[in-house]
VEXFI-426352 format. One line per field, with one value per atom (N, C-alpha, C): x negated, z, y; residue number from 0. Coordinates in pm, 1 decimal, decimal comma, padded with zeros to 6 digits. Layout:
! VEXFI-426352
x <- [X_...]
z <- [Z_...]
y <- [Y_...]
num <- [NUM_...]
//
This chain:
! VEXFI-426352
x <- [02879,0_02791,3_02804,7_02733,1_02760,1_02774,4_02918,0_02938,2_02766,0_02750,2_02604,0_02561,9_02518,6_02447,7_02484,9_02621,4_02649,9_02580,4_02620,7_02562,8_02424,9_02334,5_02195,8_02160,0_02241,9_02264,8_02292,1_02385,7_02434,4_02365,0_02323,6_02233,1_02118,4_02031,9_01904,7_01947,0_02059,7_02094,0_02050,4_02202,7_02211,6_02072,0_01977,7_01856,0_01766,4_01750,1_01675,3_01713,1_01827,2_01881,4_01861,0_01861,7_01804,3_01723,7_01620,6_01419,4_01416,5_01489,8_01461,7_01454,9_01566,5_01611,7_01486,4_01516,2_01411,3_01249,1_01277,3_01071,5_01123,1_01217,5_01257,4_01223,9_01298,9_01274,9_01149,4_01025,6_00960,5_00847,5_00902,6_00793,0_00792,9_00930,7_00973,1_00877,7_00928,2_00898,5_00737,7_00690,7_00532,7_00481,1_00540,9_00499,8_00535,9_00638,8_00648,2_00507,0_00480,5_00407,1_00240,7_00210,5_00132,0_00099,3_00173,0_00245,9_00208,4_00313,6_00319,1_00125,0_00116,9_-00070,3_-00134,0_-00158,2_-00227,2_-00161,8_-00103,0_-00045,7_-00111,6_-00089,9_-00158,6_-00323,5_-00367,9_-00502,5_-00587,3_-00463,2_-00474,1_-00467,6_-00359,7_-00295,1_-00419,2_-00490,4_-00584,1_-00719,3_-00805,8_-00870,2_-00924,7_-00826,4_-00769,4_-00762,7_-00772,9_-00751,4_-00868,9_-00907,0_-01083,8_-01236,6_-01300,7_-01450,7_-01412,3_-01538,0_-01576,3_-01643,1_-01740,7_-01798,5_-01763,9_-01625,4_-01532,5_-01503,7_-01530,5_-01484,8_-01322,5_-01263,6_-01055,5_-01096,9_-01015,0_-01022,3_-00905,6_-00829,1_-00718,2_-00789,6_-00760,3_-00787,4_-00720,4_-00629,4_-00544,9_-00578,6_-00587,7_-00669,5_-00577,0_-00477,8_-00348,8_-00246,1_-00142,9_-00010,2_-00020,2_-00124,5_-00039,6_-00088,6_-00210,8_-00301,6_-00344,0_-00361,1_-00417,6_-00476,1_-00583,1_-00675,3_-00714,5_-00648,4_-00687,9_-00751,2_-00892,0_-00977,2_-01012,6_-01048,0_-01045,2_-01190,0_-01208,9_-01389,0_-01424,9_-01444,5_-01505,1_-01407,0_-01279,0_-01212,1_-01101,2_-01060,6_-01044,5_-00879,7_-00787,9_-00631,8_-00605,2_-00640,7_-00618,4_-00470,8_-00378,7_-00212,0_-00209,3_-00147,7_-00143,8_00014,1_00081,5_00209,6_00158,5_00263,0_00293,1_00346,3_00307,9_00467,5_00560,1_00542,9_00658,8_00726,4_00857,5_00990,7_00982,2_01013,6_01029,5_01124,7_01162,2_01278,1_01184,9_01312,3_01244,8_01292,2_01202,3_01197,9_01380,0_01422,4_01557,5_01524,1_01452,2_01424,2_01344,4_01377,1_01276,0_01361,3_01351,3_01429,7_01560,4_01483,0_01565,2_01685,8_01634,9_01770,2_01903,5_01860,1_01947,6_02074,9_02011,6_02112,6_02227,2_02347,4_02462,7_02470,7_02335,3_02332,3_02309,5_02250,1_02123,4_02270,9_02282,2_02452,5_02562,3_02602,3_02682,8_02649,3_02559,7_02516,4_02355,2_02345,2_02206,9_02060,9_02159,7_02087,2_02039,5_02069,0_01977,5_01860,5_01790,5_01692,5_01552,3_01625,3_01522,0_01416,1_01311,6_01199,4_01109,6_01069,8_00918,2_00829,8_00727,3_00630,5_00506,8_00467,1_00371,4_00258,4_00130,4_00082,0_-00031,7_-00057,3_-00166,5_-00243,6_-00377,0_-00493,9_-00544,9_-00690,6_-00743,5_-00901,5_-00988,7_-01105,0_-01230,2_-01353,3_-01459,4_-01487,3_-01523,8_-01515,1_-01636,8_-01759,7_-01900,0_-01867,0_-01791,5_-01713,5_-01753,4_-01662,9_-01657,5_-01770,3_-01852,4_-01885,6_-02060,7_-02104,2_-02232,7_-02178,3_-02077,8_-02066,7_-02052,5_-02028,6_-02032,6_-01953,2_-01940,7_-01806,7_-01767,1_-01886,1_-01855,6_-01780,6_-01754,8_-01634,8_-01550,1_-01520,2_-01371,6_-01258,6_-01164,8_-01055,3_-00907,0_-00857,7_-00710,7_-00620,2_-00476,0_-00331,1_-00274,4_-00306,0_-00206,3_-00040,7_-00012,9_00172,1_00171,2_00269,0_00369,4_00552,4_00510,9_00647,8_00778,9_00833,7_00955,5_01084,9_01100,5_01210,7_01282,4_01432,5_01525,6_01575,2_01716,8_01790,4_01863,4_01869,8_02012,2_01841,9_01762,5_01655,5_01646,9_01702,7_01718,4_01543,0_01497,9_01359,4_01331,3_01199,5_01163,5_00996,5_00946,7_00784,4_00777,0_00668,8_00662,8_00470,9_00419,0_00304,1_00288,0_00171,6_00131,2_00257,9_00215,3_00377,9_00384,7_00214,6_00261,5_00329,5_00282,6_00349,6_00497,8_00511,9_00615,6_00738,7_00684,7_00823,2_00944,8_00936,3_01047,8_01097,9_01059,7_01116,6_01106,7_01162,1_01138,2_01248,8_01399,2_01523,7_01562,1_01626,8_01668,9_01775,8_01881,6_01972,7_01894,2_01795,0_01716,3_01796,0_01803,3_01927,0_01839,5_01862,0_01725,5_01645,1_01561,7_01434,0_01391,6_01319,8_01346,8_01210,1_01151,8_00993,8_01019,1_01059,7_01041,7_01001,7_01087,6_01074,1_00915,2_00897,2_00794,6_00627,9_00705,2_00541,8_00527,3_00643,6_00587,3_00528,9_00600,5_00489,9_00334,4_00354,7_00205,1_00123,5_00124,4_00070,5_00060,6_00182,5_00172,8_00046,6_00028,0_-00052,6_-00178,4_-00182,6_-00336,2_-00362,6_-00294,4_-00353,9_-00404,0_-00313,8_-00362,2_-00519,4_-00541,7_-00669,4_-00785,2_-00757,5_-00837,9_-00850,9_-00773,1_-00748,5_-00844,4_-00861,9_-00895,0_-01045,9_-01082,7_-01252,5_-01340,5_-01485,2_-01511,0_-01578,3_-01584,4_-01653,1_-01783,8_-01917,4_-02025,8_-01982,2_-02048,7_-01979,9_-02101,3_-02061,5_-02108,6_-02268,8_-02372,6_-02543,9_-02521,2_-02424,7_-02462,5_-02409,3_-02273,5_-02291,4_-02357,4_-02512,8_-02613,7_-02746,1_-02735,7_-02870,2_-02954,8_-02881,4_-02966,9_-02984,0_-03065,0_-03065,2_-03166,2_-03158,0_-03244,8_-03336,2_-03449,9_-03573,8_-03613,0_-03457,9_-03403,2_-03335,1_-03276,1_-03246,1_-03325,7_-03441,6_-03557,2_-03621,1_-03699,3_-03742,2_-03654,0_-03573,1_-03466,3_-03466,1_-03510,6_-03467,2_-03294,2_-03182,6_-03057,3_-02982,0_-03071,2_-03058,3_-02915,4_-02907,4_-02755,5_-02654,6_-02644,6_-02521,7_-02483,7_-02577,1_-02519,4_-02455,8_-02483,0_-02423,1_-02237,6_-02175,4_-02046,2_-01991,1_-01966,3_-01906,2_-01717,3_-01697,0_-01558,6_-01511,3_-01428,3_-01357,6_-01365,5_-01367,2_-01333,3_-01360,5_-01475,8_-01560,6_-01583,0_-01544,8_-01604,2_-01503,4_-01381,0_-01266,8_-01127,6_-01091,6_-00899,5_-00861,2_-00785,6_-00734,2_-00562,0_-00463,7_-00376,0_-00257,3_-00139,2_-00017,6_00054,6_00120,4_00151,1_00280,0_00376,9_00447,3_00570,8_00597,4_00684,0_00711,2_00574,7_00542,6_00609,2_00615,8_00721,2_00835,8_00896,4_01011,3_01145,9]
z <- [-02856,2_-02837,0_-02827,0_-02932,8_-02952,1_-02877,0_-02865,8_-02766,1_-02724,5_-02799,1_-02782,0_-02692,1_-02749,1_-02654,9_-02534,4_-02502,7_-02361,9_-02283,6_-02316,0_-02291,0_-02242,7_-02389,5_-02286,6_-02123,3_-02188,7_-02075,2_-01974,8_-01934,1_-01819,5_-01797,9_-01821,2_-01836,9_-01786,5_-01865,5_-01775,0_-01658,9_-01649,9_-01458,2_-01371,2_-01443,6_-01324,7_-01295,3_-01355,3_-01309,3_-01277,0_-01336,7_-01263,7_-01071,3_-01058,9_-00925,3_-00831,2_-00889,0_-00838,5_-00834,6_-00898,0_-00854,9_-00801,0_-00759,2_-00664,6_-00461,0_-00527,7_-00374,0_-00344,3_-00441,1_-00415,3_-00337,3_-00466,2_-00420,9_-00282,8_-00225,8_-00135,3_00005,1_-00040,4_00070,2_00085,6_-00042,4_-00033,2_00072,4_00005,7_00075,9_00236,0_00267,6_00438,7_00480,9_00446,8_00491,8_00529,9_00406,6_00398,2_00516,3_00561,6_00668,4_00791,8_00807,6_00939,5_00937,2_00808,9_00828,0_00881,7_00879,4_00852,2_01075,5_01043,5_01200,3_01324,7_01224,5_01348,7_01324,8_01175,7_01214,8_01276,2_01317,2_01374,2_01500,1_01546,7_01665,5_01731,1_01640,4_01667,5_01661,0_01592,8_01605,3_01810,4_01848,7_01973,5_02063,7_02030,8_02111,0_02132,8_02028,4_02048,0_02074,8_02029,9_02095,0_02200,5_02286,2_02426,6_02490,2_02437,9_02518,5_02510,5_02389,9_02354,0_02427,1_02391,0_02369,5_02305,7_02391,1_02286,8_02172,5_02223,1_02076,4_01977,9_01949,7_01835,9_01811,2_01663,0_01596,6_01547,3_01606,6_01563,6_01554,6_01384,3_01348,8_01257,6_01238,2_01157,8_01079,1_00909,0_00871,2_00751,5_00795,8_00663,8_00547,3_00434,8_00330,9_00196,5_00305,5_00187,4_00209,1_00085,5_00082,3_00031,4_-00004,9_-00074,2_00003,7_00048,7_00122,8_00283,8_00311,9_00458,2_00467,3_00588,3_00649,4_00744,0_00815,5_00924,3_00952,8_01043,7_01062,9_01201,5_01135,0_01333,7_01282,2_01355,9_01345,9_01176,0_01142,8_01041,4_00892,5_00957,9_00818,5_00845,0_00686,8_00665,5_00590,9_00626,1_00601,0_00506,2_00401,4_00292,1_00217,7_00264,3_00234,9_00176,8_00043,2_-00065,5_-00104,3_-00132,4_-00201,5_-00358,8_-00432,2_-00579,9_-00532,9_-00687,4_-00683,3_-00817,6_-00866,1_-00968,9_-00868,2_-00953,0_-00934,6_-00990,1_-01009,9_-01039,4_-01056,1_-01151,0_-01122,0_-01191,6_-01102,6_-01170,9_-01272,5_-01288,0_-01434,5_-01423,1_-01559,3_-01512,3_-01481,3_-01470,8_-01412,4_-01298,8_-01272,0_-01085,6_-00952,3_-00891,5_-00782,1_-00747,0_-00672,5_-00640,8_-00715,4_-00835,2_-00974,0_-00929,0_-00874,5_-00862,0_-00759,8_-00682,3_-00569,7_-00554,4_-00437,9_-00473,3_-00385,2_-00362,7_-00308,9_-00410,8_-00558,0_-00635,7_-00746,6_-00755,1_-00856,5_-00845,8_-00738,4_-00687,0_-00738,4_-00732,9_-00780,6_-00813,8_-00951,1_-01073,2_-00995,3_-00943,4_-00923,6_-00792,8_-00702,7_-00553,7_-00614,1_-00731,4_-00778,3_-00824,9_-00822,6_-00885,5_-00690,2_-00704,3_-00581,9_-00570,5_-00487,3_-00485,9_-00415,8_-00406,8_-00406,9_-00261,2_-00210,3_-00080,6_-00090,6_-00136,8_-00125,6_-00039,0_00026,1_00165,3_00113,7_00129,5_00036,3_00170,4_00171,3_00232,6_00186,3_00269,5_00170,4_00334,8_00317,2_00394,0_00464,4_00529,3_00614,6_00590,3_00571,8_00503,9_00381,4_00275,6_00123,6_00110,1_00227,9_00195,3_00274,9_00418,2_00431,8_00336,0_00275,3_00231,0_00077,3_-00016,7_-00094,1_-00166,9_-00161,3_-00214,0_-00327,9_-00482,3_-00539,8_-00642,3_-00636,8_-00684,9_-00594,9_-00504,0_-00397,3_-00457,4_-00379,4_-00373,3_-00291,4_-00332,4_-00154,7_-00225,0_-00124,3_-00201,2_-00180,8_-00229,4_-00169,8_-00091,2_00016,2_00094,6_00086,7_00091,4_00032,8_-00029,0_-00085,3_-00109,7_-00054,8_00012,3_00069,6_-00025,8_-00092,0_-00160,9_-00124,7_-00133,2_-00053,4_-00149,0_-00188,2_-00274,2_-00189,2_-00280,3_-00210,8_-00145,1_-00076,5_00061,1_00206,0_00181,5_00164,0_00270,3_00219,4_00178,5_00131,9_00212,3_00192,9_00144,8_00146,6_00101,3_00127,0_00153,9_00110,8_00071,5_-00092,4_-00109,9_-00076,9_-00044,0_-00081,9_00004,3_00103,7_00160,0_00279,5_00261,8_00421,6_00518,6_00611,8_00720,5_00766,3_00639,0_00618,9_00595,2_00474,2_00368,1_00482,5_00502,9_00515,3_00617,4_00694,4_00771,8_00696,5_00616,6_00512,1_00387,6_00269,0_00141,2_00049,0_00142,1_00044,9_00098,3_00013,4_00080,3_00168,7_00180,3_00306,3_00447,6_00479,7_00606,8_00650,3_00563,4_00642,7_00624,1_00649,8_00629,6_00715,9_00652,6_00705,6_00849,7_00902,4_01048,9_01143,4_01221,6_01260,3_01352,4_01407,6_01440,1_01369,1_01238,7_01144,3_01089,5_01040,2_01003,2_01074,8_01203,6_01293,4_01293,5_01279,7_01267,1_01145,0_01069,4_00908,9_00912,7_00939,2_00967,8_01070,8_01143,9_01285,8_01174,5_01175,7_01027,1_00930,9_00878,1_00821,4_00815,0_00956,5_01016,6_01106,7_01152,3_01210,8_01047,3_00925,3_00861,1_00803,1_00825,7_00752,7_00844,9_00937,2_01053,1_01096,3_01046,2_01018,8_00901,6_00858,2_00691,5_00638,5_00707,8_00700,9_00610,2_00614,9_00498,4_00466,4_00335,4_00330,1_00264,8_00223,4_00181,9_00067,2_-00056,4_-00192,6_-00240,8_-00353,5_-00443,8_-00435,3_-00485,0_-00471,2_-00615,4_-00709,6_-00829,6_-00891,0_-00782,8_-00784,0_-00806,8_-00698,1_-00672,3_-00682,8_-00758,2_-00776,5_-00874,9_-00928,1_-01022,2_-00991,4_-00982,7_-00976,4_-01093,9_-01066,1_-01217,1_-01125,3_-01225,1_-01151,6_-01124,8_-01230,5_-01153,8_-01027,4_-00978,9_-00849,8_-00774,2_-00824,0_-00705,0_-00679,1_-00819,2_-00820,9_-00709,6_-00755,5_-00696,2_-00543,2_-00488,1_-00353,4_-00295,2_-00408,7_-00380,6_-00463,0_-00405,3_-00446,8_-00371,0_-00235,2_-00143,5_-00173,9_-00263,4_-00278,1_-00455,5_-00508,6_-00593,5_-00634,5_-00544,6_-00528,6_-00490,3_-00559,4_-00534,0_-00406,0_-00270,1_-00203,5_-00148,3_-00159,1_-00087,0_-00004,4_00039,9_00138,9_00054,5_-00055,6_-00143,5_-00248,1_-00273,7_-00355,9_-00478,7_-00551,6_-00654,5_-00602,2_-00517,3_-00446,9_-00520,2_-00550,0_-00605,6_-00442,1_-00471,2_-00387,8_-00461,8_-00432,1_-00528,3_-00425,9_-00461,4_-00351,1_-00361,3_-00299,2_-00316,0_-00341,6_-00405,3_-00489,7_-00400,4_-00335,6_-00168,6_-00082,9_-00090,8_-00046,7_-00139,5_-00282,6_-00377,2_-00355,0_-00312,2_-00339,9_-00200,9]
y <- [02286,4_02176,7_02097,4_02024,9_01894,8_01774,9_01700,5_01584,1_01527,0_01454,8_01400,1_01496,7_01646,6_01741,7_01701,8_01687,7_01696,4_01604,7_01421,9_01326,2_01298,9_01395,6_01401,1_01479,5_01613,7_01659,9_01646,0_01513,3_01472,9_01350,9_01258,8_01212,5_01254,9_01379,4_01383,5_01438,9_01536,3_01568,4_01467,1_01380,7_01249,1_01228,4_01154,2_01056,1_01204,5_01335,7_01403,6_01449,3_01447,2_01429,4_01275,1_01168,6_01034,2_01074,0_01059,4_01090,7_01168,7_01308,2_01368,1_01325,7_01292,0_01206,1_01088,7_01015,3_00879,6_00958,1_01087,0_01108,0_01176,6_01271,0_01317,9_01228,9_01111,0_01024,1_00936,6_00914,2_00827,5_00949,9_01084,6_01157,3_01206,6_01138,6_01165,0_01042,8_00905,6_00814,4_00822,3_00884,8_00883,1_00975,6_01049,1_01185,4_01062,0_01011,7_00937,9_00891,4_00772,4_00683,2_00758,3_00870,0_00955,6_00977,8_01033,1_01066,5_00913,6_00812,4_00662,7_00623,2_00620,1_00550,2_00691,3_00747,2_00870,3_00817,0_00799,8_00751,8_00596,4_00493,9_00386,3_00425,2_00471,8_00567,0_00594,3_00712,4_00732,2_00609,0_00543,8_00454,3_00309,8_00277,4_00204,9_00228,3_00346,8_00418,1_00381,7_00452,4_00494,4_00332,9_00169,6_00078,2_-00005,4_00047,3_-00072,0_-00017,9_-00119,3_-00021,2_00062,9_00196,1_00275,1_00280,1_00178,0_00135,5_00147,4_00081,2_-00026,2_00172,5_00147,2_00268,3_00284,4_00384,6_00379,5_00494,4_00561,1_00661,8_00681,8_00815,6_00802,0_00922,2_00982,2_01091,3_01121,3_01237,2_01281,3_01319,4_01265,4_01329,8_01333,7_01414,6_01471,3_01485,8_01529,4_01513,4_01320,9_01314,7_01144,1_01098,6_01072,8_00995,3_00962,3_00867,8_00887,0_00711,3_00776,3_00642,4_00584,1_00468,1_00435,9_00266,4_00344,4_00283,4_00209,8_00076,8_-00004,2_-00126,8_-00069,4_-00096,1_-00129,9_-00264,2_-00271,2_-00206,1_-00245,7_-00229,2_-00091,1_-00056,2_00058,1_00015,1_00076,8_00090,1_00147,1_00189,7_00291,5_00312,4_00418,4_00385,1_00559,3_00524,8_00568,8_00635,8_00737,5_00753,4_00750,6_00665,4_00750,1_00845,8_00937,3_01093,2_01035,2_00873,3_00876,3_00821,9_00808,8_00689,6_00587,8_00445,9_00300,6_00249,2_00182,7_00133,7_-00043,8_-00147,3_-00289,0_-00332,0_-00440,5_-00505,0_-00590,9_-00586,9_-00701,8_-00819,1_-00860,0_-01016,9_-00994,1_-00914,4_-00914,9_-00921,5_-01080,9_-01051,3_-00965,7_-00839,3_-00764,8_-00751,3_-00744,3_-00692,3_-00768,8_-00924,6_-01010,9_-00989,6_-00947,0_-00884,1_-00811,7_-00876,9_-00779,7_-00658,9_-00632,0_-00496,2_-00366,3_-00465,5_-00373,1_-00337,8_-00548,6_-00501,5_-00464,1_-00413,1_-00303,1_-00188,1_-00140,1_-00001,0_00012,9_00037,8_00028,8_00079,7_00220,9_00344,6_00264,9_00224,3_00185,5_00111,4_00045,0_-00027,3_00086,9_00219,3_00337,0_00351,9_00359,8_00364,6_00401,1_00458,4_00504,4_00433,2_00442,7_00317,4_00407,3_00297,7_00316,3_00213,7_00253,5_00102,4_00078,6_-00025,4_-00010,5_-00113,8_-00007,6_-00126,3_-00137,8_-00262,5_-00251,5_-00294,7_-00196,8_-00204,0_-00220,4_-00263,9_-00275,0_-00077,2_-00032,7_00107,1_00111,9_00009,8_00037,0_00082,8_00004,2_00074,8_00219,2_00300,1_00431,9_00490,5_00433,7_00505,5_00525,2_00414,1_00454,9_00453,4_00531,9_00523,3_00379,0_00293,6_00168,7_00140,9_00249,4_00249,5_00175,8_-00005,9_-00127,2_-00191,6_-00140,5_-00274,8_-00281,1_-00382,5_-00409,3_-00373,6_-00322,0_-00351,2_-00442,4_-00444,3_-00542,4_-00471,5_-00533,9_-00454,2_-00566,6_-00527,0_-00586,8_-00593,2_-00473,7_-00428,2_-00340,3_-00358,8_-00252,8_-00185,6_-00086,9_-00042,7_00006,1_-00039,2_00045,6_00147,0_00234,3_00324,4_00334,3_00332,6_00407,7_00554,7_00560,7_00652,6_00651,6_00571,6_00552,2_00539,7_00580,7_00525,2_00396,8_00294,3_00113,1_00105,5_-00023,8_-00031,4_-00197,1_-00210,8_-00357,7_-00363,9_-00440,4_-00493,4_-00593,6_-00602,2_-00685,2_-00703,4_-00816,5_-00850,8_-00970,9_-00969,1_-01126,2_-01139,2_-01262,7_-01311,8_-01292,7_-01260,7_-01203,5_-01062,3_-01008,1_-00851,3_-00806,2_-00883,3_-00903,0_-00990,2_-01035,5_-01156,9_-01146,3_-01027,1_-00994,9_-00895,8_-00806,2_-00702,1_-00711,1_-00865,2_-00870,9_-00847,0_-00838,4_-00778,8_-00642,3_-00556,7_-00422,5_-00444,5_-00559,4_-00606,9_-00573,3_-00539,6_-00506,5_-00377,1_-00251,0_-00177,7_-00057,5_00062,3_00181,4_00163,7_00266,2_00235,0_00382,3_00342,7_00417,8_00382,0_00483,6_00479,7_00374,4_00262,2_00128,1_00049,2_00019,5_-00048,2_-00021,0_00142,5_00188,7_00126,8_00133,7_00081,0_-00013,0_-00127,8_-00296,2_-00297,4_-00238,7_-00255,9_-00182,8_-00044,3_-00063,6_-00153,2_-00213,5_-00304,9_-00422,4_-00479,0_-00602,9_-00584,9_-00491,7_-00483,4_-00471,2_-00371,4_-00388,2_-00532,3_-00601,2_-00726,1_-00811,7_-00788,2_-00850,1_-00815,5_-00739,2_-00645,1_-00721,4_-00677,1_-00793,6_-00866,0_-00990,8_-01092,5_-01147,9_-01078,9_-01075,2_-01048,1_-01164,6_-01194,2_-01158,2_-01153,6_-01111,9_-01195,9_-01305,3_-01406,8_-01408,4_-01520,3_-01450,8_-01488,5_-01411,1_-01446,7_-01563,4_-01605,0_-01727,4_-01662,0_-01785,9_-01757,0_-01670,7_-01764,8_-01753,7_-01599,6_-01556,3_-01405,8_-01288,5_-01341,6_-01222,9_-01297,7_-01341,6_-01413,8_-01318,8_-01241,9_-01105,2_-00975,1_-00903,9_-00784,5_-00661,9_-00592,8_-00520,4_-00471,6_-00437,8_-00343,4_-00191,2_-00128,2_-00011,4_00038,7_-00096,7_-00101,8_-00119,4_-00185,6_-00181,1_-00069,5_-00007,9_00126,1_00225,8_00242,9_00299,7_00324,4_00173,3_00156,2_00127,8_00107,5_00144,4_-00024,3_-00127,4_-00277,1_-00261,5_-00236,4_-00274,6_-00195,0_-00093,0_00001,7_-00115,9_-00148,7_-00171,8_-00323,6_-00353,4_-00516,9_-00502,7_-00536,7_-00568,5_-00631,5_-00579,9_-00625,5_-00598,4_-00773,6_-00743,7_-00850,2_-00841,0_-00968,0_-01104,4_-01142,4_-01240,3_-01261,9_-01165,9_-01167,4_-01306,8_-01350,1_-01461,4_-01580,6_-01511,8_-01656,1_-01632,3_-01681,0_-01618,4_-01550,8_-01463,4_-01385,7_-01375,1_-01396,3_-01370,1_-01354,8_-01291,6_-01314,2_-01466,6_-01553,2_-01675,7_-01623,0_-01702,0_-01660,3_-01647,5_-01738,7_-01687,1_-01549,2_-01486,7_-01361,8_-01286,1_-01289,0_-01186,7_-01179,1_-01282,3_-01336,2_-01220,4]
num <- [0_0_0_1_1_1_2_2_2_3_3_3_4_4_4_5_5_5_6_6_6_7_7_7_8_8_8_9_9_9_10_10_10_11_11_11_12_12_12_13_13_13_14_14_14_15_15_15_16_16_16_17_17_17_18_18_18_19_19_19_20_20_20_21_21_21_22_22_22_23_23_23_24_24_24_25_25_25_26_26_26_27_27_27_28_28_28_29_29_29_30_30_30_31_31_31_32_32_32_33_33_33_34_34_34_35_35_35_36_36_36_37_37_37_38_38_38_39_39_39_40_40_40_41_41_41_42_42_42_43_43_43_44_44_44_45_45_45_46_46_46_47_47_47_48_48_48_49_49_49_50_50_50_51_51_51_52_52_52_53_53_53_54_54_54_55_55_55_56_56_56_57_57_57_58_58_58_59_59_59_60_60_60_61_61_61_62_62_62_63_63_63_64_64_64_65_65_65_66_66_66_67_67_67_68_68_68_69_69_69_70_70_70_71_71_71_72_72_72_73_73_73_74_74_74_75_75_75_76_76_76_77_77_77_78_78_78_79_79_79_80_80_80_81_81_81_82_82_82_83_83_83_84_84_84_85_85_85_86_86_86_87_87_87_88_88_88_89_89_89_90_90_90_91_91_91_92_92_92_93_93_93_94_94_94_95_95_95_96_96_96_97_97_97_98_98_98_99_99_99_100_100_100_101_101_101_102_102_102_103_103_103_104_104_104_105_105_105_106_106_106_107_107_107_108_108_108_109_109_109_110_110_110_111_111_111_112_112_112_113_113_113_114_114_114_115_115_115_116_116_116_117_117_117_118_118_118_119_119_119_120_120_120_121_121_121_122_122_122_123_123_123_124_124_124_125_125_125_126_126_126_127_127_127_128_128_128_129_129_129_130_130_130_131_131_131_132_132_132_133_133_133_134_134_134_135_135_135_136_136_136_137_137_137_138_138_138_139_139_139_140_140_140_141_141_141_142_142_142_143_143_143_144_144_144_145_145_145_146_146_146_147_147_147_148_148_148_149_149_149_150_150_150_151_151_151_152_152_152_153_153_153_154_154_154_155_155_155_156_156_156_157_157_157_158_158_158_159_159_159_160_160_160_161_161_161_162_162_162_163_163_163_164_164_164_165_165_165_166_166_166_167_167_167_168_168_168_169_169_169_170_170_170_171_171_171_172_172_172_173_173_173_174_174_174_175_175_175_176_176_176_177_177_177_178_178_178_179_179_179_180_180_180_181_181_181_182_182_182_183_183_183_184_184_184_185_185_185_186_186_186_187_187_187_188_188_188_189_189_189_190_190_190_191_191_191_192_192_192_193_193_193_194_194_194_195_195_195_196_196_196_197_197_197_198_198_198_199_199_199_200_200_200_201_201_201_202_202_202_203_203_203_204_204_204_205_205_205_206_206_206_207_207_207_208_208_208_209_209_209_210_210_210_211_211_211_212_212_212_213_213_213_214_214_214_215_215_215_216_216_216_217_217_217_218_218_218_219_219_219_220_220_220_221_221_221_222_222_222_223_223_223_224_224_224]
//
């Protein structure tokens, strides 16, 4: 076997082992996340008015939903492992510069949807990415997203991810969703409909709904640092 072939095999084996460890950590964190989300749902349901809809649903190995009244927090784990672009702030940290393997991460996304969007199958409605949780091979982590969610965990330096920190992240994300109110869309955005929608008596399903529809919604630059 040629020397070049050995290099390919060694590099492939190294990367495969690294990514397998990152994937394993991320999957274990997601399992913990689902357990904590279910516990939060049970605790909240017993403490609030029974008419307030509180529900946790396990959607499979890589998805889960947590409903709080009119809000739905959709949590999903990506099955691939990612590395950050060279210009990303995390690549400039001493933690990553000491060992670039630490920059390889799994990702868990937190999206906010209106519960009615799912209930009534309003497929055109908008959801919003509230936060992304990154986990590396050492089970160190950080959160990228809105300030209220990611402020305390915006760098790897906070140490390993454990259940108390994970619960804090979920609770912060839920609070952001609950306080992120639905605004009336601009008149110009909804002033027209079609004859077909009226004939089908389906107009309310066709009008796109989202908490900030027609308004700018973006992460503050400070949130991503």
